[in-house]
N, C-alpha and C positions, 0 to 999 in steps of 0.2 A: 405510626408511621414515623412521628418525631425521634423515636428511640433509634429505628434503623437508619435514619439522616444522619444522627449524630453519629453512631458507631462508624458510618461509611467517611464522615469528616473526620474522625479518628484515624481510620487506617490511611484515608490520603494524606494527613498530615505526619504518619509515621514514615512514610519514605523518606523526604528530606532529613528527618532525624534519625534515621536509622544509617543514612550514608554519612551524615555529619560523626554519629556515633563511632562509624566504622573506619573514619579518618582518625578521629582521635585514638583509637584502638590502636591503629599502627603507629601512630606519632608516640606513644605511651609504651605500647609493648608490656610483654611480661605476665608472669601469672601469680607474683606475689602478693599479699595483702595491699600494699601501697600500690602497685599497678593496677588491681580490682578497683580498690578506692577512688583513683583518679579517674579510670574511666567511667566508674558509676557516678561520680561527682560530675563529670565532664558532660555526661548524657542528661543529669537535671538541669547543669547551668544550662546547657544548649535549649532544653525545653523552657525553661524560665528568661531567656532571652527571647526566645520567640514568642512566649505569653507577654514578656514586656512590651516588645514590640506593637503586641496585638492590643495590649490594654493601653498602651501611651497614645496608639490610634484611636482606641475608643474613646479615652478622656479627652483627647484633641477635638473629636468629633461633637461629642455632648455638651463640651463648652462652648461650642461655635454654635452648635444646634438649639440649644438651651437657654442662653443667656447667662449673666452672672449670677443673678438672684436663683433661679432654679437649680442653676448648676451646684451652686451653694447649698441648697438643701439637701440635694440628692446625695452631693460627697458626704452631707452630716449625717445622713441615715443609712447609707452605706459603710461609713466607717462604724455605726452602730452594729450594724449586721457581721460585720468583718471581727469586731470586738467580743461580742456576745457569742456569736456563732464559733469562735476558736477556743472557747472555755467552758460551752455547756455539754461538751460529751464527759465531763467529769475527770479528764485527763487520759481517758481510754485511748484516744490516737495515739497520744507520745508513749503511754505506758505498754502500747503493743509491741513496741521495738524492745521491750524488756522481758514481758511476759512469753511472747512467741519463741524467742531464742532459748528461754530457760525450759520452755516445756518440751521444745525439740531435744536438747541437750540431753535433759533428765529422761526421756522417752514417755513423756505422760501423752500420751495419745488421746486420751478421753478428755481430759482437761482442754487438749489444744483446740480438737473439734468444738468444744463447748465454748470455747471463748471465740471462734471465729464466726459462731452464728449469734450467741448469746450477748458478746458485746454489741451488736449494731441493733438488736432488737431494746436491749437497755438504753443505748442511746437515743433511738428512735422514739421511745415512749416518753422518758425524761424531758427530752428536748419540745417534744408536742405540748406537753402538760406546762412547761414553761414559757412558750411561745403564747399559750393563751392567757396566761396569769400576765404576762406582759400587756397583752391586747387590752385585758381589763383595767391596767393601772394607765393606760394611755387613755381609755375612757375616762377615768377618775380625774386625771389630770388635764384633761382637753380645756378648759378654760383659761388654764396658765402657759399652753401650747400654742405657737403661731398656727393660724389655721391651715396655710399652706403645708404646712409639715406633719398635719395630723394623717392624713390617708397615707403618704408614704410612709410612715410609722407603722401603720398598720400592715402594709404590704411588707414592710420588713419582718414583721413578726410572723408571717405565712412563709416567708422563706426560710426561717430558721432550722426546722426539721431537715429538710433535704440537704443544708449546708452542713450539719452538724454529722449527718450520717457519710456524707463525701469525706468528710475531714477523719472519721473513723477508718472507713475503707483506705484512705489514703494511708494511715499508719499500719493498716494489716498488708498492703500491697507493697510497701518499703520494707517490711520485715523480710518478704520473700524476694527482696532485690527488681520486684517489677516496677521500676521507677516511671517508665512510660504510662503504665495503667495508673500507678499512684497521682500523677501530677498533670497529664494531659486533659483528663476530663475537666478539672478546674480550672487549670491555667490556659488552656487553648481552647479548647470547646465551648466552655462557657463565654469565655471574653468574645468568641467569634460570633457565638448566638446571640449577644448583648449589642454587637453593631450590626447584625442582619437585622434583629428584630426591631430596632430603634429606627434604622434607616428605612424598612418596610412601612413603619407608622409615618413616616415623613414623605413617602411614597404615596401614601392614600391620601395626604393631605391633612393628617392628623397634628394638633398643636403637640409638639414635644415639650411637655412640663416634666417637673419633679416626680409626678404621679405616674405617668405614662413609661418615664425613663424606669421608675421602681419596678413596675409591672413586668417592662420587657426583661430587666434583671431577675425577678423571680421566676419567670418560665425559664430561662436560661441555665438558671440554679436546679431546677427541678429534672429538666432533660440532662444536663451532664451528670446528676447523681445517679438517677436509673439507669442510665447508658453504663456506667462505671460499676454499678451493682450487679447487670447482667453478665458482664465479662468476667469480673472478679469470682462471681460464684461459679462459673464454667472453669476458670483456672483452679481456684482450690477442690473443685470436684476431681480434676484430673490428677491434682497434685497430691491429696490426700484420702487415704483409702476410706470408705464410709465405714461407721463402727458406731459404737457407744460413745456418747456424749456426756462429760460431767461437767456441771456449774461451779465455779468457786467465787461466787460473786462478793463475797465478803474478802477474800485473798485479793481480787481485783482492784478492788475500791481501796484496800490498805495500800497497794503499790501505786494506785491512779490519783488518789486525792491528794496526798503532797504533791506529787507531780502537777497536779490541777491548780495548787498554789503559785508554783513557778511558771504554768504557762497564763494563768492570769495575771501575775503581776507583770509578766513580759509583754502581753498584750495591753495592760493599760499603760503601761511606760511608752508603749509604741504609739499609743492613739490618744495619749493625754492632750497632747499640743494642738491635734485638730480640734479634738472638742473643747478645749478651752478658748480657743479662739473664736468657735460658734458663738460662747456665753459672752464674750467681751468685743468683738470686732463685726463687722459686716459680712454678710454673706461673700461678696465680692471678695474681698480679703482672704475668707478662708478658702475658695476656690484657687487663688494666687498660691498659697502656701502649699496647698495639695499638689498643684502642678510640680511645686519644687520637689516635694517630697518623691512624687513619683518618678522625676526626672534622675534622682539618687538612688533610685530602687535596684539598679544593677549590682551596687555596693553589697546591699544585703542579700541579694540572691546568692553571692558566691559564701557568704556563711551559712544560708539556707542549705544550700547545695551539699556543703560538708556535713552539717548537723545530719540531714537527711539521710546521708549516706553511712555516717560513722557510729550513729546510737546503737543500733542493734549490735553492732561488732563490739563496742565498749563491753557490752551486757555480755555477750559470747567469750570474749577472754577472761572478762572476769570470773565468770561460771566455771572456766575450764581453770582459773587459778595460774594462768600465764602472765606474771607480772611483768616480766621483759617485754614480753610482745606487746602487752596493752601499752607501758610506757614510750616503745617506739613508735607504735602507732597514734598515739596522742600527739607527739611531737610532729608526725608527717601531717595529721589535720591541721595542727595549729598552722604550721609555714605554707600550706596551701590554700588557707585561708585569708592570712595576713597580706601576703606579698601580691598576690593577684588583687586583692581589695585596694590595696595603695595605688596600683599601676590603674584600676577601673576607676578611682576617684578623681586623679589626675586627668584622668581625659575626660571625664564628663564636665569637669570645671574648666577645662580649655574648650568645651563645645557648649557650655551651659546657656548662653545667650541664643544661638541661634535653635538649640531645642525648646525653649521657654517660648520663643515667638511662635513655634507652631502652635501652642494653645491660642494664640491672639496677641496683639501688640502690647496689652497692658500687662501681661504675664511678664514680660521681660523685666519688670519692675521687682522682682522676686529673685533677682540674679545674686544679688549680695549676699541674701539668705542662705543661698545653696553653700557657700564658703562655711559659713558657721555651723551649718547641719552637719556637713561634711565631716568636721572635726572628730565628731561622737562616735560615727559610724567606724571611723579609721582606727579610732583607740580601741573600740570594742573588739575588731576585728584581731587585734595584736594577741589576744588571748585564745581565738577559735573557739569551737562548740563545746566549752568546758561545761555550760550549762547541763549539756547531755551527759557529759561525761558523771557529773556529780547524781545526776537522776538515774542513770543506769546503775549506778554503784551503790544506790542506796542511801546517799545524802541531799535527798530532796529536801528536807526540812530547812537545814542550812542555805542551801541555794535559794529556796523561797523568802526566807529571811532577807537576804542580798538584795533580791529585787524588791522586797516589800519596802526597804529603806530607800533605794533608789528611787521607787515610784512616788513614795511621799516627799522626797527631795523635788522630784519634778513636778509633783502639784503644788508644792509651795512656791516654787520659782516661778511657774506658770502664773500663779495669782499675783507674784510680785512685780513681772516683767511684761506680761501679754497687755494688760490694759492700757500700759504707756507706750510699749514698743512694738506691739503687734507681733506679726510674724516673725521679725528678727528677735523678740523677747522669746519667742515660743521655740525659736532654733536653738536659742544660747541656753534657755532652762533643759532643752533634751540633751544637748552636748555635755554640758556639766553634769547631768545625771548618770549619762552613760559611762563618763569617766570615772565618776565615783565608783559605779557599779563593778567597771573593769578591775578597778584597784580592789574592791572587797573580793570580789571573784577569785583574784590571781592569790591573795593570802590565805582563802578559804582552802583552796586546792591544796597549796604548798603546807598548810597544817594538817589538813584531813587524809592528805594522799601523798603527800611528799614529792611533789612532783612540780618541776618548773615550768609554769605553762605560760610561755611568754615568746614570742616570735624571735626574739634576739636576747644576747646577754649571757649564754651558756650552753657551750657544745651539746650536739644531740645525736643520740646513737641513730644508725641507720637500720632503715627496715627491711 
């Protein structure tokens, strides 16, 4: 029954998204790769904006309903779930956007069918084993862990397998340009369920602490992932003829593991600031900083939208050997990442105080942090989704190296700045690391691919 309710919610939510997508299509028009990319990226961006509004509302309500300390614990555990859940698929979610187009282009239908089913079974099995090992580790370390954090951490382990499966299904759906199916279950249905379940707990008179909030989040993750699986299986059955399946697990891992390194260091770089704050500063300060990060999330959504739309096309054009088409497409992706990101950043900084006030009056104290945190996001957007370009063209290792260096730099700066400067130090450390990473990736792409991957400074070919 829960799955049916979730599917109904997805169908209902798709109505306004379909209308907005139709409006974007009329505005952008055309059938070229550029037009198709803008429409798909527009769809993704609209979904992420709607999901951001829902997630923002969820965080505001949770912060007000739970209180500073419990909210800080919830944010800490949820950050670990996001971090670990995003890398426990061994890079399969990201590599799907390389493997699936290459199988299609080469006509390897047996391998394609094997990957579509086998990749999900593989990630489900491995993530379940890792989750059990992590639960055992928590038990061993429990004497040194805050007592109020232990049960939420166990619940976090419980939700890791469906979280990983949802990420894998996201990658498969994106490779078929099914952007609504890829994103809506995780970013709209799941967030809506978190609000509904926690509100229901309050209505029943239950105390909404970190444990209950994590339990509600776990239920939402399971329902959204199962619903997505049902719909994805139906679409794949209609899209791909049944037949023999072949499994090249060694080949999948050869592609995926280097991408996993990239994704791992990217996620570590994204969440190091929050995790380091939890170690050195009070939970209330972690909550304030997390509110700042959530407020600036719109900027990263633009980068995410272009990455999700362009990755499998990078792989396709490279497989076809069409260098001119690839170069023009990369330039287009960079322009449509940087300039909208710059505009979004300026808008968010302009309205930052009232947005933070929605979390509670004390959260306004994080407004100054927004300016420092925004620097790294804007600088990073200036080279667009080049990490996807490197991954899709077989340069995963050098990309992972650049991310690793930036991550280590972030850890060192956080150790130096967070104990003394708190959230401001965390924001400065992250922005400096992102700026350094941007410079590294720019030179890597120019040296390896001969491309000028900057939103300005050189004339660009039309697509």
